[in-house]
MINUKE-897345 format. One line per field, with one value per residue: residue number from 0; residue in one letter; x, y, z of N, C-alpha, C, O in turn. Coordinates in steps of 0.2 Angstrom, whole numbers, always signed. Layout:
<pts>
resi <- NUM/...
resn <- A/...
nX <- X/...
nY <- Y/...
nZ <- Z/...
caX <- X/...
caY <- Y/...
caZ <- Z/...
cX <- X/...
cY <- Y/...
cZ <- Z/...
oX <- X/...
oY <- Y/...
oZ <- Z/...
</pts>
This chain:
<pts>
resi <- 0/1/2/3/4/5/6/7/8/9/10/11/12/13/14/15/16/17/18/19/20/21/22/23/24/25/26/27/28/29/30/31/32/33/34/35/36/37/38/39/40/41/42/43/44/45/46/47/48/49/50/51/52/53/54/55/56/57/58/59/60/61/62/63/64/65/66/67/68/69/70/71/72/73/74/75/76/77/78/79/80/81/82/83/84/85/86/87/88/89/90/91/92/93/94/95/96/97/98/99/100/101/102/103/104/105/106/107/108/109/110/111/112/113/114/115/116/117/118/119/120/121/122/123/124/125/126/127/128/129/130/131/132/133/134/135/136/137/138/139/140/141/142/143/144/145/146/147/148/149/150/151/152/153/154/155/156/157/158/159/160/161/162/163/164/165/166/167/168/169/170/171/172/173/174/175/176/177/178/179/180/181/182/183/184/185/186/187/188/189/190/191/192/193/194/195/196/197/198/199/200/201/202/203/204/205/206/207/208/209/210/211/212/213/214/215/216/217/218/219/220/221/222/223/224/225/226/227/228/229/230/231/232/233/234/235/236/237/238/239/240/241/242/243/244/245/246/247/248
resn <- X/X/X/X/X/X/X/X/X/X/X/X/X/X/X/X/X/X/X/X/X/X/X/X/X/X/X/X/X/X/X/X/X/X/X/X/X/X/X/X/X/X/X/X/X/X/X/X/X/X/X/X/X/X/X/X/X/X/X/X/X/X/X/X/X/X/X/X/X/X/X/X/X/X/X/X/X/X/X/X/X/X/X/X/X/X/X/X/X/X/X/X/X/X/X/X/X/X/X/X/X/X/X/X/X/X/X/X/X/X/X/X/X/X/X/X/X/X/X/X/X/X/X/X/X/X/X/X/X/X/X/X/X/X/X/X/X/X/X/X/X/X/X/X/X/X/X/X/X/X/X/X/X/X/X/X/X/X/X/X/X/X/X/X/X/X/X/X/X/X/X/X/X/X/X/X/X/X/X/X/X/X/X/X/X/X/X/X/X/X/X/X/X/X/X/X/X/X/X/X/X/X/X/X/X/X/X/X/X/X/X/X/X/X/X/X/X/X/X/X/X/X/X/X/X/X/X/X/X/X/X/X/X/X/X/X/X/X/X/X/X/X/X/X/X/X/X/X/X
nX <- +4/+4/+0/-4/-15/-8/+2/-5/-9/+3/+7/-1/-3/+3/-3/-16/-21/-22/-32/-43/-60/-65/-72/-69/-55/-56/-64/-69/-58/-48/-54/-55/-42/-41/-51/-45/-33/-38/-44/-33/-25/-33/-32/-40/-45/-43/-52/-62/-67/-72/-82/-90/-94/-102/-114/-118/-121/-132/-141/-142/-149/-161/-166/-173/-185/-194/-208/-204/-196/-185/-179/-175/-166/-156/-152/-147/-136/-129/-125/-115/-106/-103/-95/-84/-79/-77/-66/-57/-54/-47/-36/-30/-27/-17/-7/-5/-9/-13/-26/-30/-43/-47/-51/-63/-71/-71/-79/-91/-100/-102/-109/-121/-126/-128/-138/-149/-151/-156/-168/-174/-174/-183/-195/-197/-199/-210/-219/-219/-217/-211/-202/-204/-211/-226/-233/-237/-235/-231/-219/-208/-205/-201/-191/-181/-179/-174/-162/-155/-155/-148/-136/-131/-131/-121/-110/-109/-108/-95/-86/-88/-84/-70/-66/-69/-61/-48/-47/-47/-35/-26/-27/-21/-8/-5/+0/-8/-10/-21/-22/-15/-20/-32/-43/-44/-57/-63/-57/-60/-74/-74/-68/-78/-88/-83/-83/-97/-103/-105/-93/-91/-100/-113/-116/-117/-126/-137/-139/-141/-153/-162/-163/-168/-180/-179/-176/-183/-178/-165/-166/-172/-162/-151/-155/-157/-144/-137/-144/-139/-126/-126/-131/-120/-109/-113/-113/-100/-93/-98/-94/-80/-79/-83/-73/-61/-65/-65/-51/-43/-36
nY <- -6/+10/+23/+24/+25/+30/+37/+49/+54/+57/+67/+77/+94/+103/+115/+113/+103/+109/+118/+110/+106/+99/+87/+83/+80/+69/+59/+61/+66/+56/+45/+49/+48/+35/+34/+43/+36/+25/+32/+38/+28/+22/+32/+43/+59/+74/+84/+77/+70/+80/+85/+74/+74/+85/+80/+71/+79/+85/+74/+70/+81/+80/+68/+71/+76/+67/+59/+50/+41/+32/+36/+49/+47/+40/+51/+59/+51/+52/+65/+65/+57/+65/+75/+67/+65/+78/+81/+72/+76/+87/+81/+74/+84/+91/+81/+73/+78/+94/+103/+114/+126/+120/+125/+130/+119/+112/+120/+120/+109/+112/+124/+119/+111/+121/+129/+120/+110/+114/+119/+108/+100/+107/+106/+92/+91/+99/+90/+78/+82/+84/+83/+96/+103/+102/+92/+100/+112/+129/+134/+126/+126/+140/+140/+132/+139/+152/+147/+143/+154/+164/+158/+158/+172/+176/+171/+177/+190/+190/+185/+195/+207/+204/+203/+216/+223/+218/+222/+236/+238/+233/+242/+253/+248/+241/+227/+213/+201/+189/+179/+184/+196/+195/+200/+197/+195/+191/+179/+172/+171/+163/+152/+147/+145/+135/+124/+122/+122/+115/+108/+104/+100/+99/+89/+77/+81/+82/+69/+62/+69/+66/+52/+51/+58/+72/+82/+94/+101/+103/+111/+123/+127/+129/+138/+149/+150/+153/+165/+173/+173/+179/+192/+197/+195/+204/+217/+218/+218/+229/+239/+238/+241/+254/+260/+258/+266/+278/+280/+274/+263
nZ <- +0/-5/+0/+17/+31/+42/+35/+31/+43/+49/+40/+43/+45/+60/+63/+57/+64/+77/+73/+70/+76/+92/+91/+78/+80/+88/+82/+67/+60/+62/+56/+43/+39/+35/+25/+16/+13/+6/-5/-11/-15/-24/-34/-33/-34/-24/-28/-34/-23/-16/-25/-25/-12/-12/-19/-10/+1/-5/-6/+7/+13/+5/+10/+22/+17/+15/+22/+32/+45/+45/+33/+36/+47/+39/+31/+41/+45/+33/+33/+43/+37/+26/+33/+36/+23/+20/+28/+22/+8/+11/+17/+6/-3/+4/+7/-4/-18/-23/-32/-45/-42/-30/-18/-21/-25/-13/-5/-11/-6/+7/+6/+0/+10/+20/+14/+12/+22/+35/+31/+25/+37/+45/+38/+39/+53/+54/+48/+55/+69/+86/+101/+107/+98/+89/+76/+61/+65/+62/+67/+66/+52/+51/+60/+54/+42/+47/+53/+42/+34/+42/+44/+31/+28/+37/+33/+20/+23/+30/+20/+10/+16/+19/+5/+0/+9/+6/-8/-6/+2/-7/-18/-12/-11/+0/+8/+15/+28/+31/+41/+51/+54/+59/+72/+90/+94/+82/+79/+90/+87/+75/+80/+89/+80/+72/+81/+85/+73/+56/+54/+67/+81/+76/+65/+73/+82/+74/+70/+83/+87/+77/+79/+92/+91/+94/+85/+83/+94/+91/+79/+85/+94/+86/+77/+85/+89/+77/+73/+83/+80/+67/+70/+79/+70/+60/+67/+71/+59/+53/+62/+60/+46/+46/+54/+46/+35/+41/+46/+37/+39
caX <- +0/+8/-3/-7/-18/-2/+5/-9/-9/+10/+8/-6/+1/+2/-8/-22/-23/-24/-38/-49/-64/-64/-75/-65/-49/-58/-67/-69/-51/-44/-58/-53/-35/-42/-54/-40/-29/-42/-45/-26/-23/-37/-30/-46/-42/-46/-58/-67/-70/-76/-88/-95/-97/-108/-119/-120/-124/-139/-144/-143/-154/-167/-169/-178/-191/-199/-212/-201/-191/-179/-176/-172/-160/-152/-150/-143/-130/-125/-122/-109/-102/-101/-90/-78/-76/-74/-59/-54/-52/-41/-30/-28/-24/-11/-2/-4/-9/-18/-28/-33/-50/-49/-55/-70/-74/-72/-84/-98/-104/-104/-114/-127/-129/-130/-144/-154/-151/-160/-175/-177/-176/-189/-201/-198/-202/-217/-224/-218/-217/-205/-203/-207/-215/-231/-234/-241/-234/-226/-213/-203/-203/-198/-184/-177/-178/-170/-156/-151/-153/-143/-129/-129/-129/-115/-104/-108/-105/-88/-83/-89/-80/-63/-65/-68/-55/-42/-47/-45/-28/-23/-27/-16/-2/-4/+0/-11/-10/-27/-22/-12/-23/-38/-43/-45/-64/-65/-54/-65/-80/-73/-67/-84/-92/-80/-85/-104/-106/-105/-87/-91/-105/-119/-118/-119/-132/-143/-140/-145/-159/-166/-164/-172/-185/-177/-174/-185/-174/-159/-169/-173/-155/-146/-158/-155/-136/-135/-146/-134/-120/-127/-131/-113/-105/-115/-111/-93/-90/-100/-89/-73/-79/-83/-66/-57/-67/-62/-44/-39/-32
caY <- +0/+16/+28/+21/+30/+33/+42/+55/+56/+60/+73/+82/+100/+104/+120/+110/+99/+113/+121/+106/+105/+93/+80/+81/+77/+63/+54/+62/+66/+49/+40/+52/+45/+29/+35/+46/+31/+22/+36/+40/+21/+21/+37/+47/+66/+78/+88/+72/+69/+87/+86/+69/+76/+90/+76/+68/+84/+86/+68/+70/+86/+77/+62/+74/+78/+61/+58/+43/+41/+29/+41/+55/+44/+39/+58/+61/+47/+55/+72/+63/+54/+71/+78/+63/+67/+85/+80/+67/+80/+91/+76/+72/+90/+93/+76/+69/+83/+99/+104/+120/+127/+115/+128/+131/+112/+110/+125/+119/+104/+115/+128/+115/+110/+127/+131/+116/+105/+116/+120/+101/+97/+111/+103/+85/+92/+101/+85/+73/+84/+82/+84/+102/+106/+97/+91/+105/+119/+132/+136/+121/+129/+146/+139/+130/+145/+156/+144/+143/+161/+167/+155/+160/+179/+177/+169/+182/+196/+189/+185/+201/+211/+203/+204/+223/+226/+217/+226/+243/+238/+232/+248/+257/+245/+238/+220/+210/+194/+188/+175/+188/+203/+194/+202/+191/+194/+187/+173/+168/+169/+158/+145/+145/+142/+128/+119/+121/+122/+109/+105/+102/+95/+99/+83/+72/+83/+80/+62/+60/+72/+62/+45/+51/+62/+78/+86/+101/+105/+105/+117/+129/+129/+131/+144/+154/+151/+156/+171/+177/+174/+184/+199/+198/+196/+210/+223/+218/+220/+236/+243/+237/+245/+261/+261/+258/+271/+284/+280/+272/+258
caZ <- +0/-6/+5/+22/+35/+46/+31/+31/+50/+50/+36/+45/+48/+67/+63/+55/+70/+82/+71/+70/+81/+96/+88/+72/+82/+91/+77/+60/+57/+62/+51/+37/+37/+32/+18/+12/+11/+1/-11/-14/-18/-30/-38/-33/-32/-19/-31/-35/-17/-15/-29/-23/-6/-14/-21/-4/+4/-7/-4/+15/+14/+2/+14/+27/+14/+15/+29/+35/+50/+42/+28/+40/+50/+33/+30/+47/+44/+27/+36/+46/+31/+23/+37/+35/+17/+20/+30/+17/+3/+13/+18/+0/-6/+8/+7/-11/-23/-23/-38/-46/-40/-25/-13/-24/-25/-6/-2/-13/-2/+14/+5/-1/+17/+23/+10/+11/+27/+40/+28/+25/+43/+47/+34/+42/+60/+53/+46/+60/+75/+90/+108/+109/+92/+87/+69/+58/+68/+57/+70/+63/+46/+53/+63/+48/+37/+50/+54/+35/+31/+46/+43/+25/+28/+41/+28/+15/+26/+32/+14/+6/+20/+17/-2/-1/+12/+2/-14/-4/+4/-13/-22/-9/-11/+6/+9/+21/+30/+34/+46/+57/+55/+62/+79/+95/+94/+77/+80/+95/+84/+71/+84/+92/+75/+70/+86/+85/+66/+52/+56/+74/+84/+73/+62/+78/+85/+69/+71/+89/+87/+73/+82/+98/+90/+96/+80/+84/+99/+87/+75/+90/+97/+81/+74/+90/+89/+70/+74/+87/+76/+62/+73/+81/+64/+56/+71/+71/+52/+51/+66/+57/+40/+48/+57/+40/+31/+45/+47/+31/+41
cX <- +4/+6/-6/-10/-13/+1/+1/-9/-2/+11/+3/-2/-1/-4/-15/-25/-26/-31/-44/-53/-63/-66/-71/-59/-50/-60/-66/-63/-48/-48/-56/-46/-36/-45/-49/-35/-32/-42/-38/-24/-27/-36/-36/-43/-46/-52/-63/-71/-75/-83/-93/-98/-103/-114/-122/-123/-132/-144/-146/-149/-161/-170/-174/-184/-196/-202/-210/-195/-184/-175/-172/-166/-155/-148/-145/-136/-126/-122/-115/-104/-99/-95/-83/-75/-74/-67/-54/-51/-46/-35/-26/-24/-18/-6/-1/-4/-14/-20/-31/-41/-52/-53/-62/-74/-75/-78/-91/-102/-106/-110/-121/-130/-132/-137/-150/-156/-157/-167/-178/-179/-182/-195/-202/-201/-209/-222/-224/-219/-211/-207/-206/-211/-220/-231/-239/-240/-229/-220/-207/-200/-199/-191/-179/-175/-173/-163/-152/-150/-148/-136/-127/-127/-123/-109/-103/-105/-97/-84/-83/-84/-73/-62/-64/-62/-49/-41/-44/-38/-24/-22/-22/-9/+0/-5/-3/-10/-16/-27/-19/-16/-30/-38/-45/-52/-66/-63/-58/-71/-79/-72/-74/-88/-90/-82/-92/-107/-105/-99/-86/-96/-111/-121/-120/-125/-138/-144/-144/-152/-164/-168/-169/-178/-184/-175/-177/-181/-167/-161/-169/-166/-151/-149/-157/-148/-134/-138/-142/-128/-120/-127/-124/-109/-107/-113/-103/-90/-92/-95/-82/-73/-79/-76/-61/-59/-65/-55/-40/-35/-36
cY <- +6/+22/+24/+27/+33/+38/+49/+58/+60/+66/+78/+88/+101/+110/+118/+106/+103/+117/+117/+106/+99/+87/+78/+77/+70/+57/+56/+62/+59/+44/+43/+50/+39/+30/+39/+41/+27/+26/+37/+33/+19/+27/+42/+54/+69/+82/+83/+70/+74/+87/+80/+71/+81/+86/+73/+73/+85/+80/+68/+75/+83/+72/+65/+76/+73/+61/+51/+44/+38/+33/+46/+53/+43/+46/+60/+58/+50/+62/+70/+60/+60/+74/+74/+64/+74/+85/+76/+71/+84/+87/+75/+78/+92/+88/+72/+74/+88/+100/+111/+120/+122/+118/+129/+124/+110/+114/+123/+115/+108/+120/+125/+114/+116/+130/+127/+112/+108/+117/+113/+98/+100/+108/+96/+86/+94/+95/+79/+75/+82/+83/+90/+106/+101/+97/+97/+112/+123/+135/+132/+124/+136/+145/+137/+135/+150/+154/+145/+150/+165/+165/+158/+167/+180/+176/+174/+188/+196/+189/+192/+207/+210/+204/+212/+226/+224/+221/+233/+243/+237/+238/+253/+254/+242/+230/+218/+203/+192/+184/+179/+194/+201/+196/+196/+190/+189/+180/+168/+166/+163/+151/+143/+142/+136/+123/+117/+120/+115/+105/+102/+97/+95/+93/+78/+74/+81/+73/+60/+63/+69/+55/+46/+56/+69/+83/+93/+105/+107/+111/+123/+131/+132/+137/+150/+156/+155/+163/+176/+178/+179/+191/+201/+200/+203/+217/+223/+220/+227/+241/+243/+241/+252/+264/+262/+264/+278/+285/+278/+266/+252
cZ <- +0/-1/+11/+27/+40/+42/+31/+38/+51/+46/+38/+48/+56/+67/+62/+61/+76/+80/+71/+76/+85/+93/+82/+74/+85/+87/+70/+57/+56/+57/+44/+34/+33/+25/+13/+9/+5/-6/-15/-18/-24/-35/-39/-30/-27/-22/-32/-29/-15/-18/-27/-16/-7/-15/-14/+1/+2/-6/+3/+16/+11/+6/+20/+24/+14/+22/+32/+40/+48/+37/+31/+44/+45/+32/+35/+47/+39/+29/+39/+42/+28/+26/+36/+28/+16/+23/+25/+11/+5/+14/+11/-4/-3/+7/+1/-16/-23/-30/-39/-45/-34/-19/-15/-23/-18/-3/-5/-9/+4/+12/+3/+6/+20/+20/+11/+18/+32/+37/+28/+32/+46/+44/+37/+49/+59/+51/+52/+67/+79/+97/+110/+104/+89/+79/+66/+61/+64/+60/+67/+57/+47/+55/+58/+44/+40/+51/+47/+33/+36/+45/+36/+25/+32/+37/+23/+17/+27/+25/+10/+10/+18/+10/-3/+3/+9/-4/-12/-2/-3/-17/-19/-9/-4/+6/+15/+22/+34/+41/+52/+58/+58/+69/+83/+95/+88/+77/+85/+91/+79/+74/+87/+86/+72/+75/+86/+78/+62/+53/+63/+76/+81/+69/+67/+81/+81/+70/+77/+89/+83/+76/+88/+98/+94/+91/+80/+89/+95/+82/+79/+92/+92/+77/+78/+89/+82/+70/+78/+84/+71/+65/+76/+75/+60/+60/+70/+64/+50/+55/+62/+50/+41/+50/+51/+36/+34/+45/+41/+33/+44
oX <- +8/+11/-12/-9/-14/+3/+4/-9/-2/+15/+3/+1/-7/-8/-20/-31/-31/-35/-50/-50/-60/-62/-71/-57/-46/-59/-63/-62/-45/-44/-55/-45/-33/-43/-50/-33/-29/-41/-38/-21/-25/-40/-38/-41/-51/-58/-69/-77/-80/-88/-99/-104/-107/-120/-128/-128/-136/-149/-152/-153/-166/-176/-178/-189/-202/-199/-214/-190/-179/-169/-167/-161/-149/-142/-140/-131/-119/-117/-110/-98/-93/-90/-78/-69/-69/-63/-48/-45/-41/-29/-20/-19/-13/+0/+4/+2/-20/-16/-33/-44/-58/-57/-67/-79/-81/-81/-96/-108/-112/-114/-126/-136/-137/-142/-155/-161/-161/-172/-184/-184/-186/-200/-208/-206/-213/-227/-229/-221/-207/-213/-210/-215/-217/-229/-244/-243/-223/-215/-201/-194/-194/-186/-173/-169/-169/-158/-146/-144/-144/-132/-121/-122/-119/-104/-98/-101/-94/-79/-78/-81/-69/-56/-59/-59/-44/-36/-41/-35/-19/-17/-20/-4/+6/-10/-2/-9/-16/-30/-21/-16/-33/-33/-47/-54/-70/-66/-59/-74/-84/-74/-75/-92/-94/-83/-94/-113/-105/-99/-81/-96/-116/-126/-125/-129/-144/-150/-149/-156/-170/-174/-173/-180/-189/-171/-174/-180/-165/-157/-166/-165/-148/-145/-155/-146/-131/-135/-140/-125/-116/-124/-122/-105/-102/-110/-101/-86/-88/-93/-79/-68/-76/-74/-57/-54/-63/-52/-34/-31/-33
oY <- +7/+24/+22/+33/+39/+43/+54/+64/+65/+70/+83/+87/+100/+110/+120/+107/+102/+118/+119/+107/+94/+82/+72/+72/+66/+51/+51/+59/+58/+41/+39/+50/+38/+27/+38/+42/+26/+23/+37/+34/+16/+27/+45/+54/+67/+82/+85/+70/+74/+88/+81/+69/+81/+88/+72/+71/+86/+81/+66/+73/+83/+71/+61/+78/+74/+62/+47/+48/+41/+33/+48/+56/+44/+47/+63/+61/+51/+63/+74/+62/+60/+76/+77/+65/+75/+89/+78/+71/+85/+89/+75/+78/+94/+89/+69/+75/+86/+99/+114/+115/+121/+115/+129/+124/+108/+112/+124/+116/+107/+121/+128/+114/+115/+132/+129/+110/+104/+116/+112/+95/+97/+107/+94/+83/+93/+96/+77/+72/+79/+82/+90/+110/+95/+102/+98/+116/+120/+137/+135/+124/+137/+148/+139/+136/+152/+157/+146/+151/+168/+169/+160/+169/+184/+180/+176/+191/+200/+192/+194/+210/+215/+207/+214/+230/+229/+223/+236/+248/+240/+239/+258/+257/+241/+228/+220/+199/+194/+186/+178/+196/+206/+195/+190/+184/+185/+176/+162/+160/+159/+146/+137/+136/+131/+117/+112/+118/+110/+99/+99/+92/+90/+90/+74/+70/+79/+71/+56/+60/+68/+53/+41/+58/+72/+88/+98/+111/+113/+116/+128/+137/+137/+141/+156/+161/+160/+168/+182/+184/+183/+196/+207/+204/+206/+221/+229/+225/+230/+246/+249/+245/+256/+269/+267/+268/+283/+291/+280/+264/+247
oZ <- +5/+3/+9/+26/+41/+44/+32/+39/+54/+48/+34/+53/+57/+72/+65/+63/+79/+84/+71/+82/+83/+93/+81/+72/+84/+88/+66/+51/+51/+53/+39/+28/+28/+20/+7/+3/+0/-11/-21/-23/-28/-40/-44/-25/-25/-18/-31/-29/-12/-16/-27/-15/-2/-13/-14/+4/+6/-4/+5/+20/+14/+6/+22/+27/+12/+27/+33/+38/+49/+37/+29/+44/+46/+31/+33/+48/+39/+26/+38/+42/+26/+23/+36/+28/+13/+21/+25/+10/+1/+13/+11/-6/-6/+6/+0/-19/-23/-35/-34/-46/-33/-17/-10/-20/-16/+1/-1/-8/+6/+16/+5/+6/+23/+24/+12/+19/+34/+41/+29/+32/+50/+47/+38/+50/+63/+54/+53/+72/+76/+99/+115/+105/+88/+76/+70/+59/+62/+57/+67/+55/+43/+53/+58/+42/+37/+50/+47/+31/+33/+45/+36/+22/+30/+37/+21/+14/+26/+25/+7/+7/+17/+8/-6/+0/+8/-6/-15/-4/-3/-21/-22/-6/-3/+4/+21/+17/+40/+46/+58/+64/+60/+73/+81/+96/+89/+74/+83/+92/+79/+72/+86/+87/+70/+73/+87/+77/+66/+52/+64/+74/+82/+70/+66/+83/+83/+70/+77/+92/+85/+76/+88/+103/+97/+93/+78/+88/+96/+82/+77/+92/+93/+75/+76/+90/+83/+67/+76/+84/+69/+62/+74/+75/+58/+57/+70/+64/+47/+53/+62/+49/+38/+49/+51/+34/+31/+43/+40/+29/+46
</pts>
């Protein structure tokens, strides 16, 4: 075997290991060493894994559209498989071969989940009910819509701010290093989101919530969390934008 799981473990950069959420360190990342080994030895590229995980993300979301508990559990399992593949493509890109447009390919699947998963779960809870929300209650649909919208908006605000900031600094000939220029507050926000979001405890929360009929609690908690994240992100980036506009720095 040319590429063993140990090969990928040994080649994982220390900074990446520190950056990984706790659950990824304990479970998803170690499993991804095995899946990366299989893909590498079958000559499956990182981008191929990324695009396949995008299809998996769509399938996982679609499973919640059926009025079937077994289909929903299948979808919840696929969300967790998606996270393993999300780690796998990174392993391949770093340790075997990176490809052009790799960052784009890697982002597609997470965007699909952000756009569809919570809406689909909201529809499932609307039809089946849960511990706190009865079937036919529109709160489930609203919670799913809010969770998806707030998460999407937070990402768009963050990305648009950085794009405009870099263009502004670039026009003035100022070089920026995003990794070093991040404030402590923003680093903390990103860390919290990595622990609670799709790369952290959310996939296992979706699985446990589906199995134990507590998916409505997951919807309520994460719609509140993403709402708070959106408000905090909006206020922070507006403050930073006003500061740059005033001082030019």
